[in-house]
C-alpha positions in Angstrom: -6.9 2.6 19.8 -4.3 3.7 22.4 -0.6 3.7 21.9 1.4 2.4 24.9 4.2 4.1 26.6 6.5 1.3 25.5 5.7 2.4 21.9 6.6 6.0 22.6 9.8 4.9 24.4 10.9 2.7 21.6 10.1 5.5 19.1 12.2 8.0 21.1 15.2 5.5 21.4 15.1 4.7 17.7 14.8 8.3 16.7 17.8 9.4 18.9 19.8 6.5 17.4 18.9 7.7 14.0 20.1 11.2 14.8 23.4 9.7 15.9 23.7 7.5 12.8 22.9 10.3 10.4 25.0 12.9 12.2 22.2 15.4 12.5 24.2 17.5 14.9 27.2 18.0 12.7 28.0 21.5 11.7 28.8 20.7 8.0 25.2 19.8 7.1 23.0 22.3 5.3 19.5 23.0 6.6 17.9 20.8 3.9 20.3 17.9 4.6 19.6 18.2 8.3 15.8 18.3 7.6 16.0 15.2 5.5 18.1 13.3 8.1 15.6 14.2 10.8 12.6 13.1 8.7 14.4 9.8 7.8 15.1 9.1 11.4 11.6 9.9 12.5 10.0 7.8 9.8 12.3 4.9 10.4 11.8 5.1 14.2 8.0 5.2 13.9 8.0 2.2 11.5 10.3 0.2 13.8 8.4 1.1 17.0 5.0 0.1 15.4 6.2 -3.2 14.1 4.9 -5.2 11.1 1.9 -3.3 9.8 1.2 -2.7 6.1 1.9 1.1 6.4 5.2 0.5 8.3 6.4 -1.9 5.6 5.3 0.5 2.9 7.1 3.4 4.6 10.4 1.4 4.9 10.0 0.2 1.3 9.5 3.8 0.1 12.5 5.1 2.2 14.7 2.2 0.9 14.2 3.3 -2.7 16.8 6.0 -2.1 20.3 4.5 -2.0 21.5 7.1 0.5 18.9 6.0 3.0 19.8 2.3 3.0 22.9 2.5 5.2 21.1 4.6 7.8 18.1 2.4 7.7 20.2 -0.8 8.1 22.1 0.7 11.0 18.9 1.9 12.7 16.6 -1.1 12.1 19.2 -3.9 12.3 17.9 -7.3 11.5 14.3 -5.8 11.3 15.3 -4.0 8.1 15.0 -7.1 6.0 11.5 -7.9 7.3 10.2 -4.4 7.1 11.6 -3.7 3.7 9.9 -6.6 2.1 6.7 -5.8 0.2 3.5 -6.8 2.0 2.7 -10.4 1.2 -0.9 -10.4 2.5 -2.4 -9.2 -0.8 -3.4 -12.7 -2.0 -6.9 -12.2 -0.4 -7.5 -8.9 -2.1 -8.5 -10.1 -5.6 -10.8 -12.8 -4.2 -12.6 -10.4 -1.7 -13.0 -7.8 -4.4 -14.8 -10.4 -6.6 -17.0 -11.4 -3.8 -17.8 -7.8 -2.9 -18.6 -6.9 -6.6 -20.9 -9.9 -6.9 -22.7 -9.0 -3.7 -23.0 -5.4 -4.8 -24.4 -6.5 -8.2 -26.9 -8.7 -6.6 -28.1 -6.2 -4.0 -28.1 -3.3 -6.6 -30.4 -5.2 -8.9 -32.8 -6.0 -6.1 -32.7 -2.4 -4.8 -33.2 -0.8 -8.2 -36.5 -2.7 -8.7 -38.1 -0.8 -5.8 -36.3 2.5 -5.9 -37.2 5.7 -7.6 -34.8 7.0 -10.2 -33.5 10.0 -8.1 -32.5 7.6 -5.3 -30.3 5.7 -7.7 -28.7 8.9 -8.7 -27.9 9.7 -5.1 -26.4 6.3 -4.4 -24.2 6.5 -7.5 -23.0 9.9 -6.3 -22.3 8.6 -2.8 -20.3 5.6 -4.3 -18.4 7.9 -6.5 -17.4 10.2 -3.7 -16.5 7.2 -1.5 -14.2 5.8 -4.3 -12.5 9.2 -4.7 -11.8 9.5 -1.0 -10.5 5.9 -0.8 -8.2 6.7 -3.7 -6.9 9.8 -1.8 -6.3 7.7 1.3 -4.4 5.1 -0.7 -2.0 7.8 -1.8 -1.6 9.2 1.8 -1.0 6.0 3.7 2.4 4.3 2.9 1.7 0.9 1.2 -2.0 1.9 0.8 -2.1 1.1 -2.9 -2.2 -2.7 -2.2 -5.0 -2.5 0.4 -8.7 -3.0 0.1 -11.2 -0.5 1.6 -11.7 -2.1 5.0 -8.0 -2.8 5.8 -7.2 0.7 4.5 -9.4 2.3 7.0 -7.9 0.2 9.8 -4.3 1.0 8.7 -5.2 4.7 8.2 -6.4 4.9 11.9 -3.3 3.1 13.1 -1.0 5.4 10.9 -2.7 8.6 12.2 -2.3 7.5 15.8 1.4 6.7 15.2 1.9 10.1 13.5 0.4 11.8 16.6 2.8 9.9 18.8 5.6 10.9 16.5 4.7 14.6 16.8 4.4 14.3 20.6 7.9 12.6 20.8 9.4 15.3 18.6 7.8 18.1 20.8 9.3 16.4 23.9 12.7 16.3 22.2 12.4 20.0 21.2 11.4 21.0 24.8 14.3 19.1 26.3 16.6 20.7 23.8 15.4 24.2 24.5 15.6 23.6 28.3 19.3 22.4 27.9 20.1 25.5 25.8 18.7 27.9 28.4 21.0 26.6 31.2 
């Protein structure tokens, strides 16, 4: 999964616009206020640049919970704000697929248990428990992950991680440019 240069360019444009809207360069901001404004701009820019994915909608929804952020988000995202701040509506498939998955697991586990030794069952129960715990951790890490099933969660996690890597690369680029301008 590669991120295109147009994604990176859109991200940088949106992030710089966010810096302007939140007045990051003003001298009357404290360190913590500036840090929050930069994080807000970076998060909103990455969600805007990525488009309509579950994690981007979850990120904008989480950022919109704070009333102070809404004005900056509306100015930054424009008409996309309404679409991205809506909760994800693709969750109608989740309960049905969970029922099917449970039924399949029940059927396969009864077949497998007939031919397995008792220690193999213990190992599979341990593996399932570890997998469930790791999925719960992922659901907490990925914005909007609470409403996702396991397969879509893995796909969204991969996309989110790639977007975060692009965000870090973009911020490094801005830092290098800023440092180069300060040395002249």
